N, C-alpha and C positions, 0 to 999 in steps of 0.2 A: 166704341161709338154705337149708339142705338139709332133707331129709326128717326126719332125727333131731332137728334144731333145731325144726322145725315141730311134731313130736310133743311135745317138751318144753314149748313155748309153749302148746299146746292143753291139756296136762296141768295146767299152772299156772293158766291163765285160766279153764278150765271146771271146775276142781277134780275132775279125773278121775284114775283110776289110770293108770299108764303103759301097761298092756295095753289098757285101754279107749280111750285116746287113739290108740294105734297102730291098733287095729281101726277106729276112726272115720276116720282118714286113709286107711287101705287101702281101706275100703269106698267112699270117695268118689273117690280118685285112683288106685286100682289100675289098671295099664296093660292088663290083660287082662280083669279081672272087676269093676272099679270101676264105680260108678254112671255117671260121666261117660263113660267109654269104652264101656260097654254101650249107652248111649243113642246115642252117635255111630255105633256099628256098625250100629244099626237105622236110621240116617239121620235121627235126630231132633236138634233143636237143644236145648241146655241153656242156659237163660237165668236168671241170678241177678240180680234187679233191684238196681241200684245198684252191682253189682260188675262184671258183664260177661256175655258169652255165648260158648259154645263151639259150633262147628259144623264140618261137613266142607266141604271145597272140592275140586272136581275139576279136575285139570289135564289138558289134552289132550296127545296125542303131539307131540313136537317134535324138532328137530335140536339136537345139542349137540356139543361138542368134547372129546376126550380131552386133558386138560391136559398130559400127559407127551409125547404124540406130535403133538398138533395135528390128529389124524385126526377127521373128522366121524363122529358116531355117532347112532343113532336112540335116543331116550329114549321109553319107552312111557307110556301114560296112567297117572295115579295119583290117589289120593284122600288128602288129608291133613287133619289136624285144625288148626283155627285158633281163636284167641281174640281177641275184641274187647272192650276195656275199656269199662265203663259210665261214665256221667257221674259217679256218686259216687266211683268209684275214680280217675278222671282228676282230679277236683277235690281229692281227698285228697293226691294225689301232687304236684300243682303248687302 
């Protein structure tokens, strides 16, 4: 399912107009100004009971290899978003 299909499903299930459904999806999942992204940028965890939680994880600096040349390179520290499925979602999928 892609974003367009998600908007269509939300439109049908919640009896919303297409623009309202798109606004809702953008407000929640927008990569720069969505609710989830904004909270993660602040360092907060977003937990949706029964569905899962979003949080940031920090990775330290490490050594890596350039796959084309095999040369060793330094990879700097980074922060990434991660998602952990909740029990309700795990049970529904299995």
